[in-house]
C-alpha positions, 0 to 999 in steps of 0.5 A: 516461473517469471513473473509478469513484467513491469515497464520502466516508465520516466517520471515527468518530462522536464523538471527543475532540480533544487535542494531536498525534495524538489519540485518537478515544474509543469512542461509547459503551457497546455494548448486544451484545457485538461479533462476535470474532475466530475465529482466534487462531494467528499473533497475538503476545502480547496483540494478538488481545485488543488487537484485539477491544477496538478492535471492542468499543470502536469497533464498531456492534453489536447495535442500532447495526448496524441500519438508523437513524442509527447505521447510515449509511456516514457514521458508521461508523468507519474501518479502513485496511489496506495491501496486499502484505505486509500483507493478502497475503504477497508484492506482487500489483503484482511478480506482475503485472508478471512476468505481462506480461513473461512473457506480452509485454504490455507496449507499445512507448513513444511514438516509441520514447523510453523517457523518456515512460514517466516523468519520472523515468527518467533518461537512462541508463536510457532510452538502455540500454531503447532499446539492449534492446528492439525499436521497430516492434512493437505489444507488447514480445516479452519472453517470448521475448527475454530482453534486453528482459526483464532490462532492464525488469525490473532497472529495475523490480525493483532502480532501475537498468539492468542495468550498475548505472546509476540508473535514476531520479532527481529524486523526492520520496522522500516522494511516490514511489516511481518503480519502482513508478509505472513499472508503472502507467505500463507499462500504457499503451494497454490498457484497465482491464478488460485489465489486470484480466484480466492481473491475474486470470490473475497471480492465479491462478498465484500463489495455485497455485503452491507456497510457495516457488516461483519462475518464470522472467522474462527469463533470471532467476528471481523470485518466483512464489507468493502467499498470503492472510493467514488472520488479516487475512482474519478481522481484515477480516471481523469489522470490517466484521461490526462496522460498521466501514467497512473500506478497502485503500490500496496503492502497485500499480496499482489495477487490479491490486489491486481483482482480489486486494482482492475475495478478503479481502471487500474491493470495488473501490469501496474500495481504493486504488492508483496511478490511471492517466489514462484517455483514450479508454477506454485507460490512459495513462502519466500518473498521477492526481494528490492534493492539490496535485498535478494529474493528469498531474504524476506525482509523487505516488502512493500512497506514504508522505505520498501515501497520507495524501492519497489516505486524506484525498481518497477515504474523508474527501472532503478536497479540495485541498491539505488532503488533504495535511495531517493531518486533525482527529480525526474525520476520521482512520481509527480502525484501520491497518495496515501492514508498511513505511516507505510505510505511517508517514503513514497508521499515524501518522493512525489515532487508535485502534490502529496494527498493524504486521506486522514485516518489519525495516522502519527508520523503520516499527520505529522508530515502532512500538517507540517507541509513545509513545502505547500504540496501536502493537502489533506482530505478526510476518509470519503466513508465513515471519516475519522473525528477530530484527534483530541490530542496533538499528533505527538511529532516532536517525541514519539510519532517516528518509528525507528527501525528497531521498533522504538520511538523518535521525533518526525524531523524534517529532511534538514533534520529541524524535529516537527513540532506537535501539530493538531488535527484541524482536517475532519468532518465539520 
């Protein structure tokens, strides 16, 4: 069964290439004023005005928004937002996993072998799951069987078994987070429509719950609420009105992101997430690949460098190994927004402006505060913002995660080491 088609779109109309991560330049002066951001509350310092300037400089406003050459999709500047904790407070993948556990919607693995659910699952974790969960059932009774629910939730949420053993090993830490991927892989056996139904039910519950609410999952408590950021919905809406081609990228399963994205004005064909291989109309435990990673290899998702690959492939139409590489300026997003180290690659690729919500994540904050080209802007989270990080970010020693999971200094494009950075953007 074919997955829904993604139409490639080119980035900003005219760009001037320079060395390194060069900046695209606005195509021309605008004959009419672009639409303006409506919400001021929550924006730090000059961030709102800088975003408005980006919209004014790159937007296809006034006569440029009408039918004709400049109204075509291929001429639109591209904006890409991360989803969880960037457009919305809390995590929609978590919300869906917790709903599936509470409602007994996870199917047992093939032949009772939990290693079939992830190539990176350790023998210890597979054994713990087999011991905790029953076999010979159509769906696991995690709504009532707290032992099974706790084991699955621990492996997913903590990356460890309930006894503390490592759950995943042997993966490329710049391409995949097996815990995130495992949620998509545990959707094995359901149709896309059924998963969207589960996600819609979880969405309704989490939006209706009061802020700070928790829910019972197995024998423990888990986050039970979510909220869209009004500021980000306003920004997305304004970018769209100004003629930007606006996309979402997320390390949550794509059918889940599709459901939530509509609430921010993003249609399903502009939302990128983890994609399952589909057979006979149902999701399998295998994942779609990108770049040099084949379908079913299950070693790359929309995560750090994987986000770059999927953006290049699905938005800009880059195929094969080239999708894993930084593209020429005219084939990159003008604007990007994120909140975490998982977003650093596609944020760095943005040629106009890069917005980071401060969640005290080491690598992304090192890069944002280093701000070598002046195109990074940092904003506190709009709901429950983090307090100032007391210690400097360890940029010069350990803020970068290598492919094998070891720590290293954060380096600029020229190879020089980013010095430690002090947290300077936080609620007063």
